[in-house]
Biotite code that builds the C-alpha atoms (Angstrom):
import biotite.structure as struc

atoms = struc.array([
    struc.Atom([-14.970, -38.287, 50.625], chain_id="A", res_id=1, res_name="MET", atom_name="CA", element="C"),
    struc.Atom([-11.229, -38.720, 50.460], chain_id="A", res_id=2, res_name="LEU", atom_name="CA", element="C"),
    struc.Atom([-11.198, -36.744, 47.245], chain_id="A", res_id=3, res_name="LEU", atom_name="CA", element="C"),
    struc.Atom([-13.033, -33.818, 48.880], chain_id="A", res_id=4, res_name="ARG", atom_name="CA", element="C"),
    struc.Atom([-10.544, -33.673, 51.706], chain_id="A", res_id=5, res_name="GLN", atom_name="CA", element="C"),
    struc.Atom([-7.596, -33.641, 49.326], chain_id="A", res_id=6, res_name="SER", atom_name="CA", element="C"),
    struc.Atom([-9.092, -30.696, 47.430], chain_id="A", res_id=7, res_name="PHE", atom_name="CA", element="C"),
    struc.Atom([-9.646, -28.814, 50.659], chain_id="A", res_id=8, res_name="ARG", atom_name="CA", element="C"),
    struc.Atom([-6.170, -29.493, 51.897], chain_id="A", res_id=9, res_name="GLN", atom_name="CA", element="C"),
    struc.Atom([-4.392, -28.690, 48.624], chain_id="A", res_id=10, res_name="ALA", atom_name="CA", element="C"),
    struc.Atom([-4.750, -24.890, 48.890], chain_id="A", res_id=11, res_name="PRO", atom_name="CA", element="C"),
    struc.Atom([-3.678, -24.990, 52.515], chain_id="A", res_id=12, res_name="ARG", atom_name="CA", element="C"),
    struc.Atom([-0.683, -27.092, 51.648], chain_id="A", res_id=13, res_name="ALA", atom_name="CA", element="C"),
    struc.Atom([0.350, -24.584, 49.006], chain_id="A", res_id=14, res_name="MET", atom_name="CA", element="C"),
    struc.Atom([-0.012, -21.740, 51.499], chain_id="A", res_id=15, res_name="GLY", atom_name="CA", element="C"),
    struc.Atom([-2.804, -19.977, 49.663], chain_id="A", res_id=16, res_name="ILE", atom_name="CA", element="C"),
    struc.Atom([-5.490, -20.159, 52.342], chain_id="A", res_id=17, res_name="PHE", atom_name="CA", element="C"),
    struc.Atom([-3.711, -20.111, 55.645], chain_id="A", res_id=18, res_name="SER", atom_name="CA", element="C"),
    struc.Atom([-5.768, -19.038, 58.667], chain_id="A", res_id=19, res_name="PRO", atom_name="CA", element="C"),
    struc.Atom([-3.439, -16.143, 59.563], chain_id="A", res_id=20, res_name="GLY", atom_name="CA", element="C"),
    struc.Atom([-3.306, -14.656, 56.087], chain_id="A", res_id=21, res_name="ARG", atom_name="CA", element="C"),
    struc.Atom([-5.903, -12.592, 54.301], chain_id="A", res_id=22, res_name="SER", atom_name="CA", element="C"),
    struc.Atom([-7.480, -13.682, 51.033], chain_id="A", res_id=23, res_name="ALA", atom_name="CA", element="C"),
    struc.Atom([-5.103, -13.513, 48.096], chain_id="A", res_id=24, res_name="PRO", atom_name="CA", element="C"),
    struc.Atom([-5.418, -10.463, 45.872], chain_id="A", res_id=25, res_name="SER", atom_name="CA", element="C"),
    struc.Atom([-6.810, -10.917, 42.415], chain_id="A", res_id=26, res_name="LYS", atom_name="CA", element="C"),
    struc.Atom([-4.497, -10.527, 39.480], chain_id="A", res_id=27, res_name="ARG", atom_name="CA", element="C"),
    struc.Atom([-5.692, -8.111, 36.884], chain_id="A", res_id=28, res_name="THR", atom_name="CA", element="C"),
    struc.Atom([-5.605, -8.877, 33.201], chain_id="A", res_id=29, res_name="LEU", atom_name="CA", element="C"),
    struc.Atom([-3.459, -5.820, 32.517], chain_id="A", res_id=30, res_name="THR", atom_name="CA", element="C"),
    struc.Atom([-0.285, -7.225, 33.979], chain_id="A", res_id=31, res_name="THR", atom_name="CA", element="C"),
    struc.Atom([2.809, -7.276, 31.860], chain_id="A", res_id=32, res_name="THR", atom_name="CA", element="C"),
    struc.Atom([3.077, -10.336, 29.645], chain_id="A", res_id=33, res_name="PRO", atom_name="CA", element="C"),
    struc.Atom([5.575, -12.999, 30.498], chain_id="A", res_id=34, res_name="ILE", atom_name="CA", element="C"),
    struc.Atom([8.520, -13.013, 28.123], chain_id="A", res_id=35, res_name="ARG", atom_name="CA", element="C"),
    struc.Atom([9.858, -16.392, 27.197], chain_id="A", res_id=36, res_name="LEU", atom_name="CA", element="C"),
    struc.Atom([13.094, -14.927, 25.896], chain_id="A", res_id=37, res_name="ASP", atom_name="CA", element="C"),
    struc.Atom([14.475, -12.474, 28.426], chain_id="A", res_id=38, res_name="SER", atom_name="CA", element="C"),
    struc.Atom([17.153, -11.086, 26.082], chain_id="A", res_id=39, res_name="SER", atom_name="CA", element="C"),
    struc.Atom([16.218, -7.875, 24.250], chain_id="A", res_id=40, res_name="PRO", atom_name="CA", element="C"),
    struc.Atom([15.175, -8.505, 20.681], chain_id="A", res_id=41, res_name="GLN", atom_name="CA", element="C"),
    struc.Atom([17.495, -7.200, 18.017], chain_id="A", res_id=42, res_name="GLN", atom_name="CA", element="C"),
    struc.Atom([15.730, -5.579, 15.083], chain_id="A", res_id=43, res_name="PRO", atom_name="CA", element="C"),
    struc.Atom([16.332, -7.423, 11.852], chain_id="A", res_id=44, res_name="SER", atom_name="CA", element="C"),
    struc.Atom([18.435, -5.833, 9.136], chain_id="A", res_id=45, res_name="SER", atom_name="CA", element="C"),
    struc.Atom([15.393, -5.872, 6.856], chain_id="A", res_id=46, res_name="TYR", atom_name="CA", element="C"),
    struc.Atom([13.389, -3.773, 9.314], chain_id="A", res_id=47, res_name="ARG", atom_name="CA", element="C"),
    struc.Atom([16.304, -1.386, 9.786], chain_id="A", res_id=48, res_name="GLU", atom_name="CA", element="C"),
    struc.Atom([16.615, -0.946, 6.030], chain_id="A", res_id=49, res_name="GLY", atom_name="CA", element="C"),
    struc.Atom([12.889, -0.415, 5.604], chain_id="A", res_id=50, res_name="MET", atom_name="CA", element="C"),
    struc.Atom([12.852, 2.122, 8.440], chain_id="A", res_id=51, res_name="ALA", atom_name="CA", element="C"),
    struc.Atom([15.360, 4.245, 6.527], chain_id="A", res_id=52, res_name="ARG", atom_name="CA", element="C"),
    struc.Atom([13.194, 4.388, 3.420], chain_id="A", res_id=53, res_name="TYR", atom_name="CA", element="C"),
    struc.Atom([9.795, 4.517, 5.120], chain_id="A", res_id=54, res_name="LYS", atom_name="CA", element="C"),
    struc.Atom([9.935, 8.292, 5.341], chain_id="A", res_id=55, res_name="THR", atom_name="CA", element="C"),
    struc.Atom([10.432, 8.515, 1.570], chain_id="A", res_id=56, res_name="PHE", atom_name="CA", element="C"),
    struc.Atom([7.526, 6.310, 0.460], chain_id="A", res_id=57, res_name="THR", atom_name="CA", element="C"),
    struc.Atom([4.841, 9.003, 0.402], chain_id="A", res_id=58, res_name="ARG", atom_name="CA", element="C"),
    struc.Atom([6.955, 11.646, -1.388], chain_id="A", res_id=59, res_name="PRO", atom_name="CA", element="C"),
    struc.Atom([8.150, 9.010, -3.848], chain_id="A", res_id=60, res_name="PHE", atom_name="CA", element="C"),
    struc.Atom([4.572, 7.969, -4.531], chain_id="A", res_id=61, res_name="GLY", atom_name="CA", element="C"),
    struc.Atom([3.514, 11.572, -5.129], chain_id="A", res_id=62, res_name="LYS", atom_name="CA", element="C"),
    struc.Atom([6.412, 12.225, -7.492], chain_id="A", res_id=63, res_name="VAL", atom_name="CA", element="C"),
    struc.Atom([5.807, 8.948, -9.322], chain_id="A", res_id=64, res_name="PHE", atom_name="CA", element="C"),
    struc.Atom([2.097, 9.614, -9.811], chain_id="A", res_id=65, res_name="LEU", atom_name="CA", element="C"),
    struc.Atom([2.838, 13.204, -10.855], chain_id="A", res_id=66, res_name="GLY", atom_name="CA", element="C"),
    struc.Atom([5.349, 11.955, -13.422], chain_id="A", res_id=67, res_name="ALA", atom_name="CA", element="C"),
    struc.Atom([2.844, 9.466, -14.832], chain_id="A", res_id=68, res_name="VAL", atom_name="CA", element="C"),
    struc.Atom([0.205, 12.211, -15.056], chain_id="A", res_id=69, res_name="LEU", atom_name="CA", element="C"),
    struc.Atom([2.605, 14.611, -16.822], chain_id="A", res_id=70, res_name="VAL", atom_name="CA", element="C"),
    struc.Atom([3.685, 11.855, -19.208], chain_id="A", res_id=71, res_name="TYR", atom_name="CA", element="C"),
    struc.Atom([0.073, 11.071, -20.097], chain_id="A", res_id=72, res_name="GLN", atom_name="CA", element="C"),
    struc.Atom([-0.786, 14.741, -20.672], chain_id="A", res_id=73, res_name="VAL", atom_name="CA", element="C"),
    struc.Atom([2.256, 15.194, -22.933], chain_id="A", res_id=74, res_name="ILE", atom_name="CA", element="C"),
    struc.Atom([1.475, 11.950, -24.775], chain_id="A", res_id=75, res_name="TYR", atom_name="CA", element="C"),
    struc.Atom([-2.162, 12.910, -25.392], chain_id="A", res_id=76, res_name="TRP", atom_name="CA", element="C"),
    struc.Atom([-1.105, 16.391, -26.526], chain_id="A", res_id=77, res_name="SER", atom_name="CA", element="C"),
    struc.Atom([1.460, 14.937, -28.911], chain_id="A", res_id=78, res_name="TRP", atom_name="CA", element="C"),
    struc.Atom([-1.091, 12.451, -30.241], chain_id="A", res_id=79, res_name="LEU", atom_name="CA", element="C"),
    struc.Atom([-3.612, 15.266, -30.812], chain_id="A", res_id=80, res_name="LYS", atom_name="CA", element="C"),
    struc.Atom([-1.005, 17.326, -32.687], chain_id="A", res_id=81, res_name="LEU", atom_name="CA", element="C"),
    struc.Atom([-0.049, 14.306, -34.815], chain_id="A", res_id=82, res_name="GLU", atom_name="CA", element="C"),
    struc.Atom([-3.698, 13.647, -35.670], chain_id="A", res_id=83, res_name="MET", atom_name="CA", element="C"),
    struc.Atom([-4.248, 17.313, -36.575], chain_id="A", res_id=84, res_name="ASP", atom_name="CA", element="C"),
    struc.Atom([-1.144, 17.311, -38.779], chain_id="A", res_id=85, res_name="GLU", atom_name="CA", element="C"),
    struc.Atom([-2.113, 14.102, -40.588], chain_id="A", res_id=86, res_name="SER", atom_name="CA", element="C"),
    struc.Atom([-5.665, 15.419, -41.061], chain_id="A", res_id=87, res_name="LYS", atom_name="CA", element="C"),
    struc.Atom([-4.283, 18.667, -42.524], chain_id="A", res_id=88, res_name="LEU", atom_name="CA", element="C"),
    struc.Atom([-2.005, 16.745, -44.914], chain_id="A", res_id=89, res_name="GLU", atom_name="CA", element="C"),
    struc.Atom([-4.908, 14.549, -46.069], chain_id="A", res_id=90, res_name="LYS", atom_name="CA", element="C"),
    struc.Atom([-7.143, 17.591, -46.598], chain_id="A", res_id=91, res_name="ASN", atom_name="CA", element="C"),
    struc.Atom([-4.429, 19.309, -48.666], chain_id="A", res_id=92, res_name="GLU", atom_name="CA", element="C"),
    struc.Atom([-3.967, 16.143, -50.718], chain_id="A", res_id=93, res_name="GLU", atom_name="CA", element="C"),
    struc.Atom([-7.735, 15.843, -51.246], chain_id="A", res_id=94, res_name="MET", atom_name="CA", element="C"),
    struc.Atom([-8.031, 19.471, -52.400], chain_id="A", res_id=95, res_name="SER", atom_name="CA", element="C"),
    struc.Atom([-5.124, 18.988, -54.808], chain_id="A", res_id=96, res_name="ALA", atom_name="CA", element="C"),
    struc.Atom([-6.728, 15.841, -56.237], chain_id="A", res_id=97, res_name="LEU", atom_name="CA", element="C"),
    struc.Atom([-10.134, 17.552, -56.545], chain_id="A", res_id=98, res_name="GLU", atom_name="CA", element="C"),
    struc.Atom([-8.501, 20.464, -58.367], chain_id="A", res_id=99, res_name="LYS", atom_name="CA", element="C"),
    struc.Atom([-6.742, 18.064, -60.740], chain_id="A", res_id=100, res_name="LYS", atom_name="CA", element="C"),
    struc.Atom([-10.002, 16.136, -61.307], chain_id="A", res_id=101, res_name="ALA", atom_name="CA", element="C"),
    struc.Atom([-11.825, 19.386, -62.197], chain_id="A", res_id=102, res_name="ARG", atom_name="CA", element="C"),
    struc.Atom([-9.094, 20.347, -64.647], chain_id="A", res_id=103, res_name="GLU", atom_name="CA", element="C"),
    struc.Atom([-9.275, 16.919, -66.315], chain_id="A", res_id=104, res_name="LEU", atom_name="CA", element="C"),
    struc.Atom([-13.073, 17.025, -66.417], chain_id="A", res_id=105, res_name="ALA", atom_name="CA", element="C"),
    struc.Atom([-13.022, 20.560, -67.858], chain_id="A", res_id=106, res_name="GLY", atom_name="CA", element="C"),
    struc.Atom([-10.483, 19.694, -70.545], chain_id="A", res_id=107, res_name="SER", atom_name="CA", element="C"),
    struc.Atom([-12.574, 16.763, -71.871], chain_id="A", res_id=108, res_name="LYS", atom_name="CA", element="C"),
    struc.Atom([-15.597, 18.923, -72.535], chain_id="A", res_id=109, res_name="LYS", atom_name="CA", element="C"),
])
């Protein structure tokens, strides 16, 4: 019983439910958050440095990927030309050897 009275009297003692006042208004959940540190936050030097280069990341990525693509196309083209050249040299060598083999085979008969 004493406990019930103390709970009833506590809001009155704090001035929340006084007879002359209206019911307290409800606080919404969209109020501004309480800041523990009232001083304005200084951006770190890392964030400042990254902010300078952030605008260049997408163009840099495009140029980098374009350069890799061009390099690969040139490399594959060069490799194809090298293979064609080595194949041509081997074919010429084979025809020369076949010709020489025919001459040797014809001279023995």
